N, C-alpha and C positions, 0 to 999 in steps of 0.2 A: 504494500499500499504505500503510495506516495502522497505528497502534499498537493498534488495537481488538482484534485477536486476543489479545494478551497481557493486556489489561485484562479481557477476558471470561474468560480462563483464571484470572487472579487473583480475579475475582468468584466463581468457582466454589469457591474456597477459603473465602472469608468475604465478607459484604457489604462493599462499599466506599462510603465517604461520598462525596457529590458533590465535596467540597473535594479529597479524595485523587485522585479521577479527574481532576479539573482539573490537579492537579500532575503526575500521570502523563503526561497529554497534553503537558505542557510539557517534562518531563525525558526521556521515552523517545525513543530514536532508532531509525531504520530503517537497516539496513546491508545492502548486497548484495555477494555474493561469488561468484566463479567457481570451477570445479574446479581443484584443486591449489594454491589460495592457502592460506597458513598464517595462521591467526587468532591463535594464541598460540604463544609459543616458550618452551621449558624455560629456566629461569633468570631469566625476566623476570616481573614481576608481572602477573597477569591482572586487569585493572582494571574489568571489568564483568561483570554477569550477562547471559546470552544466552538468549532465547527463540527457538526455531526455529520461525519462522512457515511456512517451506517449506524444503526441501533435506535434505541428508545430509552428515554429517561424522564424524570419528573423532578421538579422543585417543590418543596413543602416546608411547613413550620409546624411546631406544636402549639396548640391553642391553650388557653388557661386551664382547661380540664385535662390536658395531656393528650388530646386527640390530634392525629395528623391531619393537616389541611393542605391539600394539594393546590398549588398556585399556577402551575405550568407544566405542560408536557413538551417534550423535545423528540422530533423525528429526524431522519436523514435530511440533510440540506438546511437544518435550523441552526441558528447561532445562539449560544448561551453568552450573553454579555451582561456583566454586572457593573452598574454605574458606581456602586460602592467600591468594587474591586479596582476599577479603573483609576479612582481617586485614592486608593490605598486604605480604605476603611473596611471594617469587618462586615461581612455579609449577614443577611437576615435569614437565609434559607439553607436548608439541606438539599442537596442534589443526589438523587439515587439513580443508579443504572438499573434499568429494568429488563434489558435483553442484551446479548453481546453487542458491544458498542465500539466503534472506532472513531476517535476524535482527532482533528487536526487542531493544535493548540498554538497560541502566540501569547507570550507573557506580556502583561500590560506595560512593563518598563521597556520592553523591546518595541511594542507598538508606539509608544511615546518617542523612542529614539527614531523609529521610521518616519514619524510625523515631522520631526525636526529636519529631516534630510530629503524627503520626497513629498512634493506638494499635493500629489494625488492621494496620499494616505489620509490627509485631512478630510477630503470628500468621502473616502471609504468609511472613516470613523463616524462622520456626520450621518451618512446614510444608514449605517448599522444602528446608531442611536435613534434615529427617526423611526426605523422599523420596530425597535424595542419599545419606544413610547407608543407607537400605534397599536402594538400587541397589548400593552398595558391598558390602553384606552378601550379596546375591544373587550378585555376581561372586565373593566369597570361597568361597561354598558350591560353586561350580563346581569349585574346586581340589580338592575332596575326592571328586569323581566320576571314574569311568573316562573314558577318551577317548570311548568309544561313548556313555556317559551324558551327557557334556558336549555332544557333537553333537546328541543327541536333544532335550536341554533347549533348546539354541539354536534348533533347527528349530521346536520347539513355541512358544517365546516370541517369537522374532525372525525369523520366516520371511522378511520383506522384506529382511533384510540379505543373504540369499543371492542376491537379484536385483540388489542395489546395489553390494556390495563385492567387490573381487577376492579370490580364494580365499586368497592369501597373507596378506591382512589378517584374514580370518576364522580362518584356521589359527593365527595368532599370538595372537588373542583367546582361542581355545580351547586354547592351549598344546599344539599338535601340529604335525606337519609337514604341509606342503601335500599331499604324496603320501598321507598317512594320511587327510586330510580328503577328498581326491578319491575314494579307495576307498570311504569311508563314503557319499558322495553317490551314487556309482554303485550301491551296494547298496540304497539307500533308495527 
């Protein structure tokens, strides 16, 4: 597995100079994970951006009663970008690998080094940040919908999650009980 998938993804945002491509080949790392491994832990800095070349994962936190609350799922071609990690602050979430996963990673300090040397890197970072905020906005919009509407929206936009994630994780993401989600699935 090479880092080429991530470079192709970035090239789709803006043309990359040969010099930047060469540097990316030097600084990008390939990482492999198995199910149930925890990639990031709440309270510790997330020190790298992760491009999902293959696999499936989720981010979650523990609520006041100790229950897991899923906040995001990641599939192939998704990017895990932590604003807190980018600025060197501790993260809020745990990130758990749910199936065999291959990541292409770039440390935030190396991303900042690239930004100082290659002008197109600023556009790449800005675009990735905008996508991150757009995804956050979509998640917030779900909170204004009824349980039935949240379920239908999830089925429409993220059908594959229902084949990959346990119902308890999907239910927590949709802010409903597992039983309610099971009834909705049975009716659909």
